[in-house]
C-alpha positions in Angstrom: 78.2 109.5 63.0 74.7 108.2 63.6 75.5 104.8 65.1 74.0 103.7 68.4 76.4 103.6 71.4 76.1 99.8 71.6 77.4 99.5 68.0 80.3 101.8 68.8 81.1 99.8 71.9 81.2 96.6 69.8 83.6 98.2 67.3 85.9 99.5 70.1 85.9 96.1 71.8 86.9 94.5 68.5 89.7 96.9 67.9 91.1 96.3 71.4 90.7 92.6 71.4 92.0 91.9 67.9 94.6 94.7 68.0 93.7 96.5 64.9 95.7 99.6 64.1 93.1 102.1 65.2 89.5 103.3 65.0 88.6 107.0 64.7 85.3 108.5 66.0 84.3 112.1 65.4 81.9 113.6 67.9 80.1 116.2 65.8 78.7 118.4 68.6 82.1 119.1 70.2 84.3 118.4 67.1 86.3 116.0 69.3 88.2 113.2 67.6 88.6 110.0 69.5 91.1 107.4 68.3 91.2 103.9 69.9 94.3 101.8 69.3 94.7 98.0 69.4 96.8 98.1 72.6 94.0 100.1 74.2 95.5 103.5 73.7 92.8 106.1 73.5 93.6 109.7 72.3 91.1 112.5 72.6 91.7 115.6 70.4 90.1 118.8 71.5 88.0 117.2 74.3 85.4 119.4 76.0 85.7 120.0 79.7 82.7 117.7 80.3 84.4 114.9 78.3 87.7 115.4 80.1 85.9 115.2 83.4 84.1 111.9 82.4 87.4 110.5 81.2 89.0 111.3 84.5 86.2 109.5 86.3 86.5 106.5 84.0 90.2 106.3 84.6 89.7 106.5 88.4 87.1 103.8 88.3 89.2 101.4 86.2 92.6 102.1 87.6 94.0 103.6 84.4 96.3 106.5 83.7 95.5 109.8 82.0 98.1 112.0 80.3 96.8 115.4 79.2 98.0 118.9 78.3 97.0 121.8 80.4 95.8 125.1 78.8 99.3 126.5 79.4 100.7 123.7 77.2 102.4 121.8 80.0 101.8 118.0 80.1 100.4 116.2 83.1 100.4 112.4 83.8 97.8 111.6 86.4 97.7 108.2 88.1 94.0 107.7 88.6 94.3 104.6 90.8 93.5 106.5 94.1 
């Protein structure tokens, strides 16, 4: 909860590199739960619009994919390589 971003970055890097099962991070202000899996699978539960926008930007910058659910419940897979 009260760890510095640098510490969280080190934990996330360790989980990805050593392929631990997962790491869960709760963002108190937005009640968003972030899980990071060892195969670099990241899941955001109840992300704010701001967090979703930042995630889209990150995906685009890094050539990743983003799968998310629209407010109507439909699922969308976005290729962010453009």
